N, C-alpha and C positions, 0 to 999 in steps of 0.2 A: 765395384760397390761392395764394401765390407759390411759386416752385420751392423755396425753403428749407423750406416747410412740407411739400411732398411728401417731401423728404429726411428731415425730422423724423419723418414717419410711418414711414419705412423704419428709421430708427435705433431707434425705439420698438419695432418689430416684432422686432428682434433679441433684446431682453430678454424680450419675450413669448414668443418661440420657446423659449428655455431654460426658462422657467417652465412652459410647457405640457408639456414633456418630463417634468418632475418630477411633474405632476399627471395624466398621461395615464391611468395605470391606476386612479386613484382618481376618475375621472369629472370632471376639471377643466372648467371652462366653455370652449367653443370660441368663437373669434371670430365676429362677425357677418359677413354677406356685405358690408356696407358697410366694415367694418374690413379685411376681406380685399382688397377692391378698392383701397382707399386705399393699403394697403401695397404691393400689386403695382404700382400706378401710380407709386409712389415708385421702386420698383426699375426700371421702365421708363425713367423720367426719368434715373436715375443711369447706366443703361447707354447710352442713346441720345444724351444731350446732348453728352458729350465727343467723340463721333464725328461726329454730324451738324452740330453747330454749326460747328466748324472746316472741315469738308469743304464745307459750303454756301458758305464764303468762300474756298475754294481754299487752305486753310492746314493741312490735316490732315497731309499727308506732310512738311511742313516742321517742324511742332511736335511730332510724336509718332514715336518710334522703338520699335516693338513689341519687347517681350522675347521671347526664344526659349528653348526647352527645352535642358537641358544636352546632349541627344543630337541637336540640330538637324542636319539633313542638309546644310546649306549652300546650299540653293536660294535665289534672290534674294528678299531680304526684301520686295520690292515686292508679293509675293503677299499679304502680310498685310493690306494695305489693302482689297483686293477681298474677302477673307475677312470682315474686320470689317463692311464696309458691307453686303455681300450677305446675310450671316447675320443681322445685326441687323435689316435692313428686312423679311426674310421673317417673322420672328417678330412684329413690330409692325404689319405691313401690315393685318391685319384691324381692329385698333384705329384706325389712320390712316383707314380707310374709313368710320368711323361719321360720322353727320351733325354738322355744326357746332353748337355750343351756346355759351352765354355764361358758363358756370360755370367753375371753375378747371380742371377736366379738359378742357373745350373750348378754353380758352386754350392749355393745354399742347399739345393736339393740333394746333391750328392752327400753332403755332410749329414743332413738330417735322415737320409735313407740309410746310410751306414749305421748311424745311431740307432735307427729303428730296428734294423736286422740284429744288431748286438743285443738290443733290449728284448726282442722276441726270445732270443736264446736264454737270456738271464730270467725271463719271466717264468720259465718252466724248469729251469735247472735246480734240482734239489739242493745243490751246494751253493747256490747264489744268494747273497744277502738281499737281492732284489727279486727273489722268486715271489710271484704274486699269490694272494690268498684264494686258492682255488677250491677250498673245502670249508668255507666259512658259513655259508648258508645261502638263502634265497638271493641275496644281492649278487652273488657270484654268477647266477644264471643270467641276470640282466646284462652284465658287463661282459660275460663270455660271448654274448650275441654281438656286441659291438666289436669285439676282438675278431670273431669269425667274419663278421661283415667286412671288415678292413681287408682280410685276406681274399674275400670274394671280389672286392672292388679292385684289387691290385694283385692278382695271383702271380703274374710273372715278375713283379718287382718285389713282392714281400713273401710269397710262399715258396716259389721255386728255388731261390737261392739258399734257403735254410737247410742246415745239415740234417741228416737222417735221424739222429738222436733227438734233435729239437722237434722235428715233425712228429716223431712218435710220441713224445712227451705232450705235445699239444693235443693230438688226437686223444690221448688217454685223459687229459684234463677236461676236454670237451665232453667226452662220453660220460664222465662222472657227473656231469650236470643233469643227467637224466634222473638222478636220485631226488632232485628238487621238484616238488609238486607245485606248479605255478597256479596262482589265482586265475580265475576265468575273466581275464581282461587283457590288456595289451602284452602282459607277460607271456601269454601263449605264443606270441610272435618271436620271443626270444628263444624258446625252445625250438621253434620251426627254423629259425636262422641257423642254429647249430646243426640241425639235421640236413638242411640244404647245403651247408659247407661239407659235411661228411659225404653227402652224395656226390658233390663236385669233385672230390679227390678220390672216389672209388672205394670209400669205406662203407661198412654197413650202415645203414641209416634206417630211421623208424618213420616210414611214410604215413602211419596212422596218426602221429602227432600233426603232421602237415595237413593231411586230409581234413581232419576234424577242425583245425584252426581256420583254414581257408573257408571252409563252408560256414562257420559261425560268422566271420567277419563279412564275407561276401553276401550272406543271406540275412540271418536274424539280426546281426549287429550293424547292418548298414542303415544310417539314419536318413539318407537321401541328399541330393544336391552336392555330392562330392564329400560328405562328412560321414565318418564312422562313429558309432557309439563306442565307448571304451568298456566293453562288457555288455551287460544288460541295460545300462543307463547312459545317457548322453552327458558328457562333460564339456563345458564351454572353456577349452584351454588349447594348448598348442600340441597336445600329444598326437594329433593327426599328423603333425610335421616332425615332431621328435622321433616318433616310433612308427605309427601305423601305416601311413602311405608308403614311405620309403622302404620299409621291411616287407610289406605285402608285395610290392612290385619286384623287389630284388629276389625274393624267395621264388616267386612264380617265374621270373625270367631264367634263373638258374635251372629250375625243373624243366621248363619248356625247351630251353636250348639243349639240355641233356637227355631229352627224350624220356623223362620219368613217366611212369604209368602205374596207377594204383586205383583199385576199386573203380569208381566212375569219375574220378578227378580228372579234369581236362586242363592241364596247366596253361596251354597256349590261349585258350578261350578266356580263362579266368585272368590271365595276364592282360589280354586286350581290354577287358572290362575294367580291371583295376587301374590300368594306365589312363583310360578316359576319366575315371573318377579322380584320380590324382591331378590330372590337368585342371579339372574343374575346381578342385580345392585350391590349386595354385592361383586361379583367377581371384578367389576370395582373398588369399593372402596378399596378393599385390594390391588389392583395393583397400586393405586394412592399414597400408602405409600412408601416413598423412603427408601433406605438401612439404613439411619440413623434415621428413624422415622418421618422425615419431610414429610408433604404432601401438595398438591397444595392449595395455598391461593387464591381461586377463589370466585367471586360472592358476593352478598350482605349478610349481617348478618354473616360475617366471625367471628365476636366477640363471636359467639356461640361455638367456640372452638370445643371440642371433641364430641359435639352433631352431628358433621358431620359423625360419625361412629356409630350412633344409630342403623342403619340397621344391622351391623354385630353383635352388641350386642343382639339385638332382635332375630336374627337367632340362635345365640348360646344359649340364655336363653330358647327359646321354643324347642330346639332340632331340628332345621330346617336347620342347616348348610348343604350345599350340599357336595358330596364327594370331590369336587374340593377345598374345604376350610376345611382342618383338623383344629380341635379345637386348637391344640398347635401352629399352624401357625397364626390363627386369633388373638389368645391371645397375642402372641409375637408382632405381627404387630401393633395391637391397643394400647397395653401398651407401646410400643416404641414411638408412636405418642403422647400419653398422657403424658409420661415423657418429651418429647421434648417440648410440649406446656407449661407444668406447672413447667419447670426448674426454671424459674425466680420468686423470691418471690413477684414481682410487680403484679402478677395475683390477689393478695389479697391486700386490703388496710390496714391501721394501725389498724382498728377495726375488721378485719377478713372477710370483705364482698368482693365478687368478684368485680374486676374493669372492666371497659369497655376496651377491648383490645383483642388481639389474643395470644401473647406470654408474655405479660406484660401489664401494664396500657398503653394503646394507645387510648385515647379518640377520636382522630380524625378519627379512623377506625369505630366509631359508626355511625349508620344511624340516620335519623330524628325521628325514633321511638324507639331508643335505650336508655335504662336506666340501672342502675346497676342491677335492678330486672330482666330485660330481660336476663341477662347473666346466670341466673340459669338453663336455658335450657341445659347448659353444663353437667348437671347431667344425661342427656340421654346417655352419654358415660359410665355410671356406671351400665347399665342394666344387663350385664352379671354376676354381683355379685348376682343376683337372683338365680344362680346356687350354690348349697352348695360346701363347700371346698373340699368335697370327690368326686365331679363330675370329670369325665375325662377331662373336659375342663381345670381344674385347676391342675390335677395331671399329665397330659400327658407332656412329654418332650417338651420344646420350639422348634419349627421348624422355620428355616429361611423362611421368606415370599417372595413373587415373586420377588420384586425389589432388595432385599438383595441378593437372589440367582443370579439374573440377573447380578448385578454389581460386584459379586464376581467370575464371569466367570463360574458359575455352570449351569447345565441344568435347564430349567424351562418350565412350560406348555405353549404351544401356545394358542392364544386366537382368538376365531371366533364368529361372531354375531349369534344371535338366532332369530328365526322367530315368537316365541309366544309373 
């Protein structure tokens, strides 16, 4: 299967998505795990190739001028390239870390992994036209965290192969982000992610930043029933999935496995609690996917599309799905949502780059910080591809998800709040 066949699978999935919506309540047949994986791989290819191919050759910034929202605040557009690269690789890092194989998927993975490693080198090379904007301002801190998160998700595939000079330049670029004073909300986790990365590779790290952030989110900023406040106030949006749960759990997992110790912070105990809260939040996410795959269009940054379901992907990839969320049910629900969102070809522009929008090009849905590079956080909806095709997540029969069962008149599990 060549790349055009992957893209053909994606195009076919768009039509299937519309058909599944029409038959959802009458018990229409759900796609198989093999069909789901092929469709999602096609989406990965379509997102990744236009970014990683040119960047691996040092041509991305010369050939692509990212679109901005009508309310763009005028910050230097160079931030868009760091956003696009860092967010994209964070979502596909688990898949890039899978072993090599000689099938079509394996060939695609080798190509994109090689592009990614070349792009990492160019991202910090002072002589590269595709050196990223590491010193522009606050936004750099945000996306440096997705950059380091990708390296933490796939260290053997993405960090170990880098040459010594590239590694040194990355460490220097990440440490410079300490000059950014993050606002007291989800941005604190970006600073934490960078420190967790530095800790993981044996560099000097700042445990105070981590200690303070974990205590704020775990204590004062926990809203209850699996939801965190975003700072001092509650925001009804998807930032619990875009940032808070995945980063909290990943940071604590790195510290616990590395035996980090500071003050009275207990990484393993905090990880155990944070994971239970993330599982509970995952139950809410699954219930918010309607019988036809549509899900609630709530909150800011809605143009991040299927990044809204990152938590479900992480839980699946790490083997952390609770008994209440069988893999075949989560796969069917999230793929129905992804097919619904990406049914319209207007999600990509004429040159193959993601547009600003939710289910097509809808620039007015963008926020003042939104550019086309920002949209590549949608790759966080691809995390479950980090499970091999042989994993039960992909081989299990598709199961109707909660709202599909509910609106088909079938029995479904009742829901109660939790105290942890």
